[in-house]
MDAnalysis code that builds the backbone (N, CA, C; Angstrom):
import MDAnalysis as mda
import numpy as np

u = mda.Universe.empty(360, n_residues=120, atom_resindex=np.repeat(np.arange(120), 3), trajectory=True)
u.add_TopologyAttr("name", ["N", "CA", "C"] * 120)
u.add_TopologyAttr("resid", np.arange(1, 121))
u.add_TopologyAttr("resname", ["ASP", "SER", "PRO", "ALA", "GLY", "LEU", "GLU", "HIS", "LEU", "ASN", "ARG", "LYS", "ILE", "VAL", "SER", "ASP", "ILE", "ASP", "ASP", "LEU", "PHE", "VAL", "ILE", "LEU", "ASP", "PRO", "SER", "SER", "LYS", "SER", "LEU", "LYS", "HIS", "ILE", "ALA", "ARG", "ILE", "LYS", "ASP", "ILE", "THR", "HIS", "GLN", "ILE", "GLY", "ILE", "ARG", "TYR", "GLY", "HIS", "LEU", "TYR", "LEU", "VAL", "GLY", "ASN", "TYR", "ASN", "PHE", "ASP", "ARG", "ASP", "THR", "GLU", "GLU", "TYR", "LEU", "LYS", "SER", "THR", "GLY", "GLU", "ALA", "TYR", "LEU", "GLY", "LYS", "ILE", "GLU", "TYR", "ASP", "ALA", "ASP", "ALA", "GLN", "GLU", "TYR", "ASN", "LEU", "ALA", "GLY", "LYS", "SER", "LEU", "LEU", "GLU", "LEU", "PRO", "GLU", "ASN", "SER", "PRO", "ALA", "PHE", "SER", "SER", "ILE", "ARG", "GLY", "ILE", "LEU", "SER", "ARG", "VAL", "ASP", "GLY", "MET", "VAL", "GLU", "GLY"])
u.atoms.positions = np.array([
    [78.307, 100.118, 96.278],
    [77.688, 100.902, 95.483],
    [78.379, 102.169, 95.312],
    [78.429, 102.574, 93.907],
    [79.000, 103.842, 93.629],
    [78.279, 104.662, 92.596],
    [78.610, 105.702, 92.298],
    [77.980, 106.418, 91.289],
    [78.386, 105.982, 89.877],
    [77.456, 106.345, 88.942],
    [77.874, 105.946, 87.565],
    [79.177, 106.495, 86.899],
    [79.909, 106.026, 86.112],
    [81.057, 106.554, 85.407],
    [82.227, 105.854, 86.262],
    [83.421, 106.203, 85.970],
    [84.626, 105.430, 86.378],
    [85.601, 106.357, 87.286],
    [85.108, 107.516, 87.743],
    [85.994, 108.408, 88.629],
    [86.313, 107.705, 89.846],
    [85.348, 107.008, 90.393],
    [85.633, 106.255, 91.661],
    [86.851, 105.277, 91.622],
    [87.018, 104.661, 90.397],
    [87.958, 103.832, 90.210],
    [89.319, 104.627, 90.005],
    [89.255, 105.712, 89.203],
    [90.545, 106.556, 89.006],
    [91.046, 107.187, 90.418],
    [90.075, 107.325, 91.306],
    [90.570, 107.944, 92.502],
    [91.228, 106.816, 93.524],
    [90.966, 105.591, 93.070],
    [91.394, 104.508, 93.903],
    [90.676, 104.445, 95.292],
    [89.491, 104.670, 95.555],
    [88.685, 104.812, 96.768],
    [88.988, 103.413, 97.289],
    [88.898, 102.464, 96.728],
    [89.185, 101.067, 97.118],
    [90.320, 100.343, 96.589],
    [90.969, 99.379, 97.021],
    [92.036, 98.512, 96.379],
    [91.805, 97.281, 96.092],
    [90.773, 96.752, 96.941],
    [90.495, 95.342, 96.859],
    [88.957, 95.293, 96.712],
    [88.471, 94.570, 95.601],
    [87.125, 94.472, 95.489],
    [86.780, 92.979, 95.348],
    [85.759, 92.415, 96.008],
    [85.544, 90.977, 95.769],
    [84.708, 90.931, 94.476],
    [83.674, 91.478, 94.459],
    [82.710, 91.433, 93.015],
    [82.484, 93.008, 92.558],
    [82.713, 93.052, 91.529],
    [82.576, 94.345, 90.639],
    [81.387, 94.175, 89.602],
    [80.333, 94.767, 89.958],
    [79.227, 94.601, 89.033],
    [79.158, 95.844, 88.128],
    [79.008, 95.765, 86.926],
    [79.003, 96.831, 85.947],
    [77.597, 96.902, 85.289],
    [76.788, 97.858, 85.651],
    [75.473, 97.928, 85.025],
    [75.580, 98.806, 83.720],
    [75.318, 98.318, 82.504],
    [75.566, 98.856, 81.320],
    [74.053, 99.299, 80.567],
    [74.283, 100.292, 79.825],
    [73.108, 100.573, 79.037],
    [73.602, 100.356, 77.524],
    [72.682, 100.189, 76.584],
    [73.238, 99.846, 75.254],
    [73.623, 100.986, 74.464],
    [74.826, 101.565, 74.790],
    [75.503, 102.654, 74.019],
    [77.055, 102.225, 73.957],
    [77.496, 102.698, 72.846],
    [78.959, 102.424, 72.575],
    [79.999, 102.918, 73.654],
    [79.537, 104.099, 74.314],
    [80.320, 104.458, 75.488],
    [80.233, 103.551, 76.566],
    [79.142, 102.985, 76.880],
    [78.968, 101.953, 78.020],
    [79.673, 100.709, 77.708],
    [79.616, 100.306, 76.358],
    [80.410, 99.111, 76.072],
    [81.899, 99.300, 76.325],
    [82.371, 100.572, 75.868],
    [83.884, 100.768, 76.008],
    [84.335, 100.781, 77.456],
    [83.368, 101.142, 78.453],
    [83.580, 101.098, 79.844],
    [84.119, 99.697, 80.291],
    [83.855, 98.675, 79.651],
    [84.394, 97.446, 80.061],
    [85.931, 97.186, 79.907],
    [86.360, 97.615, 78.742],
    [87.868, 97.679, 78.512],
    [88.553, 98.605, 79.283],
    [87.803, 99.882, 79.603],
    [88.389, 100.916, 80.309],
    [88.490, 100.630, 81.814],
    [87.501, 99.917, 82.274],
    [87.603, 99.488, 83.778],
    [88.860, 98.464, 83.920],
    [88.978, 97.550, 82.955],
    [90.185, 96.611, 83.010],
    [91.549, 97.387, 82.979],
    [91.585, 98.332, 82.232],
    [92.712, 99.089, 81.961],
    [93.012, 99.926, 83.302],
    [91.916, 100.616, 83.887],
    [92.318, 101.568, 85.082],
    [92.699, 100.604, 86.089],
    [91.890, 99.525, 86.595],
    [92.126, 98.612, 87.683],
    [93.717, 98.131, 87.421],
    [93.976, 97.656, 86.405],
    [95.321, 97.225, 86.123],
    [96.241, 98.397, 86.430],
    [96.205, 99.537, 85.766],
    [97.187, 100.500, 85.807],
    [97.422, 100.961, 87.279],
    [96.316, 101.300, 88.056],
    [96.434, 101.718, 89.403],
    [96.468, 100.751, 90.424],
    [96.538, 99.405, 90.169],
    [96.614, 98.392, 91.077],
    [95.298, 98.061, 92.063],
    [94.252, 98.154, 91.315],
    [92.957, 97.709, 92.021],
    [92.799, 96.263, 91.718],
    [92.643, 95.493, 92.697],
    [92.406, 94.051, 92.527],
    [90.830, 93.849, 92.639],
    [90.358, 92.869, 91.942],
    [88.970, 92.414, 91.869],
    [88.922, 90.950, 91.722],
    [87.982, 90.382, 92.475],
    [87.960, 88.932, 92.363],
    [87.054, 88.508, 91.095],
    [85.903, 89.306, 90.902],
    [85.101, 88.906, 89.725],
    [84.614, 90.284, 89.125],
    [84.485, 90.204, 87.797],
    [83.977, 91.358, 87.178],
    [82.643, 90.888, 86.380],
    [81.476, 91.365, 86.849],
    [80.215, 90.893, 86.358],
    [79.508, 92.120, 85.540],
    [78.902, 91.543, 84.462],
    [78.176, 92.608, 83.610],
    [76.662, 92.299, 83.575],
    [75.990, 93.470, 83.837],
    [74.507, 93.389, 83.950],
    [73.875, 94.535, 82.903],
    [73.134, 94.039, 82.158],
    [72.368, 94.928, 81.302],
    [71.222, 95.773, 81.834],
    [71.077, 96.930, 81.508],
    [69.746, 97.608, 82.058],
    [68.619, 97.104, 81.140],
    [67.540, 97.667, 81.485],
    [66.291, 97.172, 80.842],
    [66.059, 97.523, 79.444],
    [66.909, 98.432, 78.806],
    [66.882, 98.744, 77.464],
    [67.600, 97.728, 76.537],
    [68.293, 96.888, 77.035],
    [69.136, 95.882, 76.207],
    [68.161, 94.977, 75.431],
    [68.499, 94.901, 74.092],
    [67.812, 93.963, 73.300],
    [68.761, 92.582, 73.035],
    [68.055, 91.610, 72.364],
    [68.781, 90.329, 72.364],
    [70.174, 90.583, 71.750],
    [70.323, 91.406, 70.593],
    [71.602, 91.548, 69.775],
    [72.723, 92.053, 70.706],
    [72.222, 92.978, 71.619],
    [73.392, 93.639, 72.614],
    [73.757, 92.652, 73.652],
    [72.761, 91.832, 74.135],
    [72.979, 90.981, 75.057],
    [74.049, 89.856, 74.542],
    [73.732, 89.540, 73.282],
    [74.769, 88.360, 72.583],
    [76.109, 89.133, 72.542],
    [76.216, 90.353, 72.333],
    [77.594, 91.024, 72.342],
    [78.253, 91.066, 73.581],
    [77.372, 91.298, 74.745],
    [78.038, 91.227, 76.024],
    [78.425, 89.862, 76.428],
    [77.721, 88.792, 75.921],
    [77.993, 87.468, 76.153],
    [79.500, 87.190, 75.445],
    [79.680, 87.797, 74.413],
    [80.919, 87.507, 73.726],
    [82.277, 88.300, 74.081],
    [82.126, 89.154, 75.316],
    [83.230, 89.774, 75.711],
    [84.240, 89.071, 76.452],
    [83.859, 87.917, 76.951],
    [84.703, 87.085, 77.772],
    [84.507, 87.322, 79.262],
    [83.673, 88.251, 79.675],
    [83.395, 88.476, 80.886],
    [82.104, 87.809, 81.342],
    [81.860, 87.748, 82.661],
    [80.714, 87.177, 82.928],
    [79.512, 87.904, 82.945],
    [78.617, 87.588, 81.774],
    [77.363, 88.525, 81.759],
    [76.322, 87.550, 82.537],
    [75.567, 88.525, 83.477],
    [74.580, 87.721, 84.357],
    [73.166, 87.948, 83.876],
    [72.971, 88.760, 82.737],
    [71.636, 88.953, 82.330],
    [71.274, 90.523, 82.456],
    [70.009, 90.591, 82.267],
    [69.594, 92.037, 82.298],
    [68.426, 92.298, 83.344],
    [68.425, 93.531, 83.847],
    [67.342, 93.889, 84.773],
    [66.105, 94.245, 83.820],
    [65.039, 93.725, 84.106],
    [63.815, 93.708, 83.370],
    [63.102, 95.120, 83.731],
    [62.428, 95.776, 82.636],
    [61.737, 97.032, 82.872],
    [60.645, 96.774, 83.808],
    [60.495, 97.761, 84.720],
    [59.450, 97.633, 85.701],
    [58.838, 99.079, 86.007],
    [57.593, 99.302, 85.553],
    [57.021, 100.569, 85.750],
    [56.852, 100.953, 87.133],
    [56.689, 99.832, 88.039],
    [56.633, 100.280, 89.495],
    [57.910, 100.834, 89.999],
    [59.069, 100.427, 89.378],
    [60.424, 100.868, 89.919],
    [60.549, 102.303, 89.384],
    [59.964, 102.664, 88.367],
    [60.086, 103.999, 87.934],
    [59.249, 104.897, 88.943],
    [58.039, 104.344, 89.262],
    [57.135, 105.149, 90.058],
    [57.789, 105.469, 91.563],
    [58.409, 104.280, 92.089],
    [58.996, 104.121, 93.292],
    [60.088, 105.347, 93.285],
    [61.066, 105.240, 92.156],
    [61.943, 106.380, 92.100],
    [61.479, 107.703, 92.237],
    [60.380, 107.978, 91.293],
    [59.900, 109.393, 91.206],
    [59.203, 109.667, 92.590],
    [58.648, 108.769, 93.240],
    [58.139, 109.180, 94.645],
    [59.119, 109.073, 95.768],
    [60.426, 108.714, 95.539],
    [61.517, 108.778, 96.569],
    [61.352, 107.510, 97.315],
    [60.538, 106.440, 97.021],
    [60.453, 105.190, 97.873],
    [61.659, 104.318, 97.727],
    [61.909, 103.522, 98.539],
    [62.955, 102.541, 98.400],
    [62.586, 101.481, 97.383],
    [63.483, 101.037, 96.509],
    [63.314, 99.993, 95.655],
    [63.292, 98.643, 96.325],
    [63.749, 98.721, 97.677],
    [63.683, 97.464, 98.544],
    [62.252, 97.098, 98.750],
    [61.372, 98.206, 98.689],
    [59.991, 97.855, 99.007],
    [59.164, 97.195, 97.699],
    [59.775, 96.979, 96.611],
    [59.050, 96.517, 95.521],
    [58.703, 95.032, 95.905],
    [57.495, 94.697, 95.354],
    [56.902, 93.357, 95.664],
    [57.853, 92.441, 94.932],
    [57.695, 91.200, 95.568],
    [58.747, 90.167, 94.965],
    [58.301, 89.650, 93.617],
    [57.074, 89.888, 93.289],
    [56.613, 89.448, 91.921],
    [56.951, 90.619, 90.764],
    [57.637, 91.798, 91.216],
    [58.033, 92.796, 90.170],
    [58.832, 92.119, 89.106],
    [58.884, 92.716, 87.876],
    [59.840, 92.132, 87.086],
    [61.305, 92.367, 87.453],
    [61.684, 93.637, 87.912],
    [62.802, 94.079, 88.326],
    [63.376, 93.198, 89.503],
    [62.597, 92.959, 90.490],
    [62.891, 92.317, 91.693],
    [63.188, 90.800, 91.138],
    [62.492, 90.336, 90.372],
    [62.540, 88.913, 90.038],
    [63.916, 88.768, 89.121],
    [64.148, 89.706, 88.127],
    [65.427, 89.538, 87.318],
    [66.575, 89.827, 88.143],
    [66.538, 90.569, 89.195],
    [67.723, 90.906, 90.083],
    [68.045, 89.549, 90.883],
    [66.907, 88.992, 91.330],
    [67.057, 87.711, 92.114],
    [67.631, 86.644, 91.198],
    [67.298, 86.494, 89.972],
    [68.007, 85.686, 89.046],
    [69.438, 85.914, 88.742],
    [69.537, 87.270, 88.668],
    [71.084, 87.553, 88.470],
    [71.955, 87.233, 89.801],
    [71.359, 87.455, 90.839],
    [72.216, 87.061, 92.072],
    [72.284, 85.475, 92.315],
    [71.237, 84.820, 91.875],
    [71.374, 83.294, 92.013],
    [72.391, 82.857, 90.968],
    [72.605, 83.515, 89.825],
    [73.784, 83.041, 89.012],
    [75.176, 83.284, 89.627],
    [75.329, 84.511, 90.296],
    [76.475, 84.743, 90.904],
    [76.713, 83.684, 92.040],
    [75.788, 83.351, 92.795],
    [75.855, 82.303, 93.719],
    [76.303, 80.984, 93.097],
    [75.707, 80.699, 91.993],
    [76.091, 79.412, 91.326],
    [77.585, 79.465, 90.830],
    [78.037, 80.690, 90.377],
    [79.443, 80.822, 89.816],
    [80.387, 80.662, 91.068],
    [80.006, 81.313, 92.267],
    [80.868, 81.160, 93.264],
    [81.042, 79.852, 93.889],
    [79.781, 79.127, 94.056],
    [79.773, 77.773, 94.599],
    [80.388, 76.756, 93.795],
    [80.306, 77.093, 92.374],
    [80.743, 75.912, 91.299],
    [82.202, 76.283, 91.003],
])
């Protein structure tokens, strides 16, 4: 886990990453991050096994289609969840969300797709 943005890559805090998950919002800046991440990791010698793209809850179907066309592994989006917002505001851990919450369910689906890619 790291803060939003690319500074942690520029500083080469790590040099070998198994799985790099990029959580994106539907903005041109966010979409440019995909190419920038690939450039930075190549330029400064960071190796990663997999680059996975995940859309946040604001993504619409057209933007999801764009992500699928990037050639990178698009895993889906994290669904909007009012409880997740409330937990954040209250300082509660998101790990306490009920299993039937939309965010929890969508993340479980995303992780199962990763498992399927790794096993297959």
